Structures are given as structure tokens and as C-alpha cells.
C-alpha positions as CSV (number, residue, x, y, z in Angstrom):
1,X,-40.8,5.3,-84.1
2,X,-37.6,6.7,-84.9
3,X,-34.4,5.1,-83.2
4,X,-33.5,8.5,-81.6
5,X,-37.0,9.1,-80.1
6,X,-37.0,5.6,-78.8
7,X,-33.8,6.1,-77.0
8,X,-35.1,9.4,-75.5
9,X,-38.2,7.5,-74.1
10,X,-36.1,4.8,-72.6
11,X,-33.7,7.2,-71.2
12,X,-36.3,9.4,-69.6
13,X,-38.1,6.6,-68.1
14,X,-34.8,5.2,-66.7
15,X,-34.2,8.8,-65.0
16,X,-37.5,9.1,-63.7
17,X,-37.5,5.5,-62.2
18,X,-34.2,6.3,-60.5
19,X,-35.2,9.6,-59.1
20,X,-38.7,8.1,-58.0
21,X,-36.5,5.1,-56.1
22,X,-34.4,7.7,-54.5
23,X,-37.5,9.8,-53.1
24,X,-39.1,6.6,-51.8
25,X,-36.1,5.6,-49.9
26,X,-35.8,9.3,-48.4
27,X,-39.7,8.9,-47.6
28,X,-39.0,5.7,-45.9
29,X,-35.8,6.3,-43.8
30,X,-36.3,9.6,-42.8
31,X,-37.0,8.4,-39.3
32,X,-36.9,4.4,-39.5
33,X,-37.2,4.3,-35.5
34,X,-40.6,6.0,-35.4
35,X,-42.2,3.0,-37.3
36,X,-44.4,5.1,-39.4
37,X,-46.8,3.6,-42.0
38,X,-45.3,4.0,-45.4
39,X,-46.1,2.6,-48.8
40,X,-43.4,2.5,-51.8
41,X,-45.8,4.7,-53.6
42,X,-47.2,7.8,-51.4
43,X,-50.0,8.1,-53.8
44,X,-51.4,4.7,-53.0
45,X,-51.4,5.7,-49.4
46,X,-53.5,8.6,-49.9
47,X,-55.9,6.9,-52.2
48,X,-56.3,4.2,-49.5
49,X,-57.0,6.9,-46.7
50,X,-59.7,8.6,-48.8
51,X,-61.6,5.3,-49.2
52,X,-61.4,4.9,-45.3
53,X,-62.7,8.8,-44.8
54,X,-59.8,9.3,-42.5
55,X,-57.7,12.4,-41.8
56,X,-54.4,12.2,-44.2
57,X,-51.8,13.9,-42.2
58,X,-48.2,14.7,-43.8
59,X,-45.6,15.6,-41.3
60,X,-42.5,17.4,-42.7
61,X,-39.2,17.6,-40.5
62,X,-36.9,19.1,-42.9
63,X,-34.2,21.5,-41.4
64,X,-31.9,23.9,-43.1
65,X,-30.9,25.5,-39.7
66,X,-30.7,24.3,-36.0
67,X,-31.9,20.8,-35.8
68,X,-34.0,19.9,-32.7
69,X,-33.1,16.6,-30.9
70,X,-36.8,15.9,-30.1
71,X,-38.0,15.5,-33.8
72,X,-37.8,11.7,-33.3
73,X,-39.7,12.0,-30.1
74,X,-42.3,14.3,-31.9
75,X,-42.8,11.8,-34.7
76,X,-43.5,9.1,-32.1
77,X,-45.9,11.0,-30.2
78,X,-47.8,12.3,-33.4
79,X,-47.9,8.3,-34.4
80,X,-49.5,7.6,-31.0
81,X,-52.3,10.1,-32.0
82,X,-52.5,8.6,-35.6
83,X,-52.8,5.1,-34.2
84,X,-55.5,6.2,-31.6
85,X,-57.5,8.1,-34.0
86,X,-57.2,5.9,-37.1
87,X,-55.5,8.6,-39.1
88,X,-53.2,8.0,-42.0
89,X,-49.8,9.5,-41.3
90,X,-46.8,10.0,-43.7
91,X,-43.7,11.8,-42.9
92,X,-40.6,13.1,-44.9
93,X,-37.8,15.5,-45.1
94,X,-37.6,15.5,-49.0
95,X,-39.1,18.6,-50.1
96,X,-39.6,17.4,-53.7
97,X,-42.9,15.9,-52.4
98,X,-44.4,19.4,-52.4
99,X,-46.2,19.4,-55.5
100,X,-49.8,20.0,-56.2
101,X,-50.8,16.3,-56.9
102,X,-49.2,15.0,-53.9
103,X,-50.2,17.5,-51.3
104,X,-53.9,17.6,-52.7
105,X,-54.3,14.0,-50.8
106,X,-53.7,15.4,-47.5
107,X,-56.0,17.1,-45.0
108,X,-53.2,18.6,-42.8
109,X,-49.6,19.5,-43.5
110,X,-47.6,19.7,-40.2
111,X,-44.2,21.5,-40.0
112,X,-42.6,19.7,-36.8
113,X,-39.6,21.8,-35.9
114,X,-38.5,22.9,-39.6
115,X,-35.9,25.5,-39.7
116,X,-34.3,27.6,-42.6
117,X,-35.2,27.7,-46.1
118,X,-36.5,24.4,-46.7
119,X,-38.6,24.9,-50.1
120,X,-37.7,26.1,-53.4
121,X,-39.7,28.3,-55.5
122,X,-41.9,25.7,-57.5
123,X,-42.3,23.9,-53.9
124,X,-43.4,27.2,-52.1
125,X,-45.9,27.7,-55.3
126,X,-47.4,24.2,-54.7
127,X,-47.6,24.7,-50.8
128,X,-49.3,28.1,-51.3
129,X,-51.7,26.5,-53.6
130,X,-52.6,23.8,-51.2
131,X,-53.4,26.2,-48.4
132,X,-55.5,28.5,-50.5
133,X,-57.4,25.5,-51.7
134,X,-58.6,24.6,-48.2
135,X,-55.7,22.7,-47.0
136,X,-54.9,22.7,-43.3
137,X,-51.8,23.6,-41.6
138,X,-50.0,23.0,-38.1
139,X,-46.7,24.4,-37.3
140,X,-45.2,23.2,-34.2
141,X,-42.4,25.3,-32.4
142,X,-39.5,26.1,-34.7
143,X,-42.0,26.3,-37.6
144,X,-41.7,29.9,-36.6
145,X,-37.8,29.7,-37.4
146,X,-38.6,28.8,-41.0
147,X,-38.9,30.7,-44.5
148,X,-37.9,34.3,-43.4
149,X,-37.8,35.5,-46.8
150,X,-41.2,34.3,-48.2
151,X,-44.1,36.7,-47.8
152,X,-46.8,34.3,-48.1
153,X,-45.1,32.2,-45.2
154,X,-44.9,35.2,-43.1
155,X,-48.6,35.8,-43.4
156,X,-49.2,32.1,-42.8
157,X,-47.3,31.6,-39.6
158,X,-48.2,35.3,-38.5
159,X,-44.9,35.7,-36.3
160,X,-41.4,34.6,-36.8
161,X,-38.8,33.6,-34.3
162,X,-36.5,36.4,-32.8
163,X,-34.9,34.4,-29.7
164,X,-36.0,32.2,-26.7
165,X,-36.1,32.2,-23.1
166,X,-33.9,29.5,-21.2
167,X,-36.2,26.3,-20.9
168,X,-38.2,26.8,-17.8
169,X,-41.5,26.5,-16.1
170,X,-44.2,29.1,-17.1
171,X,-47.9,30.1,-16.5
172,X,-50.0,30.2,-20.0
173,X,-52.9,32.0,-20.0
174,X,-55.4,30.2,-22.0
175,X,-58.0,32.2,-24.1
176,X,-61.3,30.0,-23.5
177,X,-63.3,32.8,-24.7
178,X,-62.3,32.0,-28.3
179,X,-64.1,28.5,-28.0
180,X,-61.3,27.0,-29.9
181,X,-61.2,23.2,-29.8
182,X,-57.5,23.0,-29.4
183,X,-57.5,24.5,-25.9
184,X,-60.9,23.5,-24.7
185,X,-59.6,20.6,-22.6
186,X,-57.5,23.2,-20.6
187,X,-58.1,25.4,-17.5
188,X,-57.8,29.2,-18.0
189,X,-54.1,28.7,-16.8
190,X,-51.7,26.0,-17.9
191,X,-48.4,25.6,-16.0
192,X,-45.8,23.6,-17.9
193,X,-42.0,23.5,-18.9
194,X,-40.6,24.3,-22.5
195,X,-38.4,26.8,-24.1
196,X,-40.3,30.0,-24.8
197,X,-40.1,32.0,-27.9
198,X,-40.4,35.5,-28.5
199,X,-40.9,37.1,-31.9
200,X,-39.6,39.4,-34.4
201,X,-42.7,41.5,-34.7
202,X,-46.2,41.9,-33.3
203,X,-48.6,39.1,-34.0
204,X,-50.4,39.6,-37.5
205,X,-53.8,41.2,-36.7
206,X,-55.7,38.3,-38.7
207,X,-54.3,35.5,-36.1
208,X,-56.5,34.9,-33.0
209,X,-54.3,34.4,-29.9
210,X,-55.2,30.9,-28.1
211,X,-52.4,31.0,-25.3
212,X,-50.0,33.6,-24.2
213,X,-47.3,33.5,-21.6
214,X,-47.6,35.2,-18.2
215,X,-44.4,37.2,-18.4
216,X,-44.6,37.5,-14.4
217,X,-43.9,33.8,-14.3
218,X,-40.6,33.8,-16.5
219,X,-37.1,35.0,-15.9
220,X,-36.7,37.5,-18.6
221,X,-38.7,40.0,-20.6
222,X,-38.9,40.1,-24.2
223,X,-36.2,42.7,-25.7
224,X,-39.1,44.0,-28.2
225,X,-41.1,45.0,-25.3
226,X,-43.9,42.8,-26.5
227,X,-46.3,40.2,-24.8
228,X,-45.9,36.6,-25.5
229,X,-48.6,35.1,-27.5
230,X,-47.4,31.4,-27.9
231,X,-50.4,29.7,-29.7
232,X,-52.7,31.1,-32.3
233,X,-55.1,30.1,-35.1
234,X,-56.4,32.0,-38.2
235,X,-58.2,31.3,-41.6
236,X,-56.8,34.3,-43.6
237,X,-56.6,32.1,-46.7
238,X,-58.9,29.3,-47.4
239,X,-57.2,26.8,-45.2
240,X,-57.3,26.3,-41.3
241,X,-54.1,27.3,-39.7
242,X,-52.9,26.6,-36.2
243,X,-49.3,27.6,-34.7
244,X,-48.1,26.5,-31.3
245,X,-44.9,27.5,-30.1
246,X,-44.9,24.7,-27.5
247,X,-42.7,21.9,-28.6
248,X,-39.0,21.9,-27.5
249,X,-38.5,19.4,-25.0
250,X,-38.8,15.7,-25.6
251,X,-40.9,15.1,-22.6
252,X,-43.7,17.0,-24.3
253,X,-44.5,14.4,-26.7
254,X,-45.4,11.9,-24.3
255,X,-47.6,14.3,-22.1
256,X,-51.1,13.6,-22.8
257,X,-52.3,17.0,-21.8
258,X,-49.9,18.3,-24.8
259,X,-50.7,15.4,-27.2
260,X,-54.6,16.5,-26.7
261,X,-53.7,20.2,-27.8
262,X,-52.0,18.6,-31.0
263,X,-54.8,16.3,-31.6
264,X,-57.3,18.8,-31.4
265,X,-55.2,21.4,-33.5
266,X,-54.9,18.7,-36.2
267,X,-58.6,17.7,-36.3
268,X,-59.7,21.4,-36.4
269,X,-57.4,22.3,-39.3
270,X,-58.8,19.1,-41.2
271,X,-62.1,20.7,-40.8
272,X,-63.5,18.2,-38.2
273,X,-64.6,21.0,-35.8
274,X,-66.4,24.3,-35.9
275,X,-66.0,27.1,-33.5
276,X,-69.2,27.8,-31.6
277,X,-69.5,31.6,-30.8
278,X,-71.7,32.0,-27.8
279,X,-74.3,34.7,-28.6
280,X,-74.4,36.5,-25.2
281,X,-72.7,39.8,-23.8
282,X,-69.3,39.3,-22.4
283,X,-67.5,41.6,-20.2
284,X,-64.4,42.9,-22.0
285,X,-63.3,44.7,-18.8
286,X,-61.5,41.8,-17.0
287,X,-58.7,43.0,-14.9
288,X,-55.7,42.2,-17.2
289,X,-57.8,43.2,-20.3
290,X,-57.1,40.0,-22.0
291,X,-60.4,40.2,-24.1
292,X,-59.2,43.7,-25.6
293,X,-56.3,41.9,-27.1
294,X,-56.9,42.4,-30.9
295,X,-59.4,45.1,-30.7
296,X,-56.7,48.2,-30.7
297,X,-56.6,49.4,-34.3
298,X,-54.0,50.8,-36.8
299,X,-51.6,53.3,-35.3
300,X,-51.8,57.0,-36.6
301,X,-48.7,58.7,-38.2
302,X,-48.4,61.0,-35.1
303,X,-47.8,58.4,-32.6
304,X,-44.3,57.4,-31.4
305,X,-43.6,53.9,-30.8
306,X,-40.7,52.2,-29.2
307,X,-40.5,49.5,-32.0
308,X,-41.0,49.7,-35.7
309,X,-44.5,49.2,-36.9
310,X,-46.4,50.6,-40.0
311,X,-48.3,53.7,-39.2
312,X,-51.2,55.2,-41.3
313,X,-52.7,58.8,-42.1
314,X,-55.8,57.1,-42.5
315,X,-56.3,54.6,-39.7
316,X,-59.1,52.8,-41.4
317,X,-56.5,51.3,-43.7
318,X,-53.2,49.3,-42.9
319,X,-52.3,46.7,-40.0
320,X,-53.7,46.8,-36.6
321,X,-51.4,47.0,-33.6
322,X,-53.4,44.8,-30.9
323,X,-53.8,45.9,-27.5
324,X,-51.4,43.2,-26.4
325,X,-48.6,45.4,-27.9
326,X,-49.6,48.5,-26.2
327,X,-46.3,50.2,-25.3
328,X,-47.9,53.3,-24.3
329,X,-50.3,51.8,-21.8
330,X,-53.1,54.0,-23.4
331,X,-55.7,51.5,-22.0
332,X,-55.4,50.4,-18.3
333,X,-57.7,49.0,-15.5
334,X,-58.2,51.1,-12.3
335,X,-60.2,50.0,-9.2
336,X,-63.5,51.9,-8.5
337,X,-65.1,52.8,-5.2
338,X,-66.3,49.3,-4.7
339,X,-63.4,47.5,-6.4
340,X,-65.0,47.1,-9.7
341,X,-62.5,47.4,-12.6
342,X,-62.9,50.9,-14.7
343,X,-61.2,51.3,-17.9
344,X,-58.9,54.1,-17.8
345,X,-57.8,55.7,-21.4
346,X,-55.0,58.3,-21.7
347,X,-55.0,61.1,-24.3
348,X,-53.0,59.2,-26.7
349,X,-54.6,58.4,-29.9
350,X,-53.6,55.2,-31.7
351,X,-56.0,55.0,-34.5
352,X,-59.4,53.0,-34.9
353,X,-61.0,50.3,-32.9
354,X,-60.8,47.4,-35.4
355,X,-61.8,43.7,-35.5
356,X,-60.4,41.0,-37.6
357,X,-62.9,40.0,-40.6
358,X,-63.1,36.2,-39.0
359,X,-64.3,37.5,-35.7
360,X,-67.8,38.6,-34.5
361,X,-68.8,42.1,-34.3
362,X,-68.2,43.7,-31.0
363,X,-70.4,46.4,-29.7
364,X,-70.7,48.6,-26.5
365,X,-73.6,47.6,-24.4
366,X,-75.4,50.5,-22.4
367,X,-76.4,49.7,-18.8
């Protein structure tokens, strides 16, 4: 070997070794008080995990904007779940680990209160590839305050942060009709205290609402005039995705009910649960029209809306609005003579009645 080539090999090895040591230190020291399970080589962790056939979880906590004080409590709470369920959990704030070989060793990636622009273009490409290859994702709270300029992430997270209510108690409507594992331990109403987000735009139509805030239980209305979905799931890409807006206060990460919500979200995202659809007729005319949430179609170009939303001349194409964003109150419930709910429809026309591709087809039943 020529002397110059040998020098190049030695120099390259030295640079890689230094960079690898720095990355390992960042991985190990991102939150030492959480006492998480680490190895000096993260790839060794994942290989051991695969032999144990357990869920391999990567928790990412990088922030480039506001930093939540509860991140350390969040890591401790997730560690409790990891220990109880015999998962293998790794945590880092170093985005350089977002590469295809490393990510491919994990079943689920969790964005725990991340904020801002946290991945460069190469890291974004690796993460997108991971999701489209079937990787699971759980976004917690400020994950919606992340990557505003990345179109893929906008679709992945399905709605992005605009502002928030003061921390306060609220009642959440739990959509048990979805049969989603992340909420099947809850009653139809869950009352708890947190900081409640509202979002820049209506929830993407591919997302299935799991929980929403009863706006009569909080002090302020959303300035956008929209309702308050606060947790949802989808499989628009190959990977399973859950977002929960709950996760601002420190106390939540020691709350067993909330931890169960996170546990089931992780397990579903990892492919450990299937959603069982009950093949029976379901009354969509409940008093608050909650079951109609996603079945209002694409707005026609002739409709005037009080907020920006894409309209179409051909309502068989484009983005569906969703009934929970019905500013003109086209649909409402009136009481009949015997107090039975009757669906009232005004003369306004939005567009077609649509349904997400990953949901069962609903038909009208004649009695």
C-alpha cells in the first residue's frame, strides 16, 4: 500500500473513532438520572433485543424550540413501562442516530416533547424510509410543535400546534367505537388536568380521532373555531402512528391511567394489537353526532368557510373536512315528538360523504 493511502486509512479511522465516541457519550448522557439501559454500541442493544423478541423502543427528546421541564419525568415514566413489559428502550437527543441501519433495529420511535427543526435532510429521509417500511411512531404532546416545514411530517403528525389553553382540568370524550387499544381501558369520559393544545388546521382526514376535548369543560374556545381532537391514530403509510396531545405536566408520567394509554399506544404501534371491528349496525345519530366526526366530505368551491381550507369543483377529489369542523352547522340533531334524535340537514352543500380508506364502509340502514 502506498504511504499516502495508508495515511488516509489511518486518518479516516481516527476521525470515525472520535465521532463515534462523541455520539456514544451523547447517547449515554442525554439524561443520566433516568438510569436507562444503554450499551456503548447501540447496535449491540438492538441485536440483543431481537434475540429476546421484545419491543425495541427508541425515545427521541431533541428540542430546538421550547423545552419542556417534564422530559426527565417522561423518560422515567417510559422506563417504568419498559421494565414492567420487558421492553428494550434506548434514548437519545442526537439526531445523527437517525440513519437507516440504526432505525431499522427499532419497532417504535417515540418523539417525547420534541420541538422545532430537529432533523437534517438526510436524517429526515432515513426516518421517512423507516416509517414507510413499517416502523411504528408515537408522538407525545409537543411532537406536534415539531418540523413545520417538512411535508412528510405534516402528514405523519396530522395536525400541528398553534397555541394552548392554560393548564386546567378538562373532560375528554373517548371514542370507544374505534375499538383502539390505546383507549380501551378508559370510560367514555376521561377527566384530567393538562395543558390543552389547539392546532393550526383541521385534523388530516386519514387520522382516526381517539379522544377529543369537551370544549364546555375548558375556559377558552379555539381561535380557529375548530373542535379539539387531542389524540388520534392512522396507518396512512406502512407504519402505525399514534399521536397524543396529553403529556405536558410532570404528574402525568406517574399516573397509571395515562401510562396505560402510552403502553397500549406503543404496543399497537409495534404491531402487537389488531383493531377488531364489530360487524354490527351502529347508530350514528347519537346526540352530539360524535360518530359522524370524519364522514363529512370535501368542500365544494361554492362554500364559504370561516377559515382557510382547500375546496374543489369535483368533490370526489381533495381533502375531506370532517364533521367536527362544521362551521356552518349543516348537520345538527333535533328532538322528535318522543324525544328521539332526528338528524337535521340545512340546504348548504359541502360536498360528498366520504370515508378514510382504512375505515370500514358505512351504509344507511332502512328500518
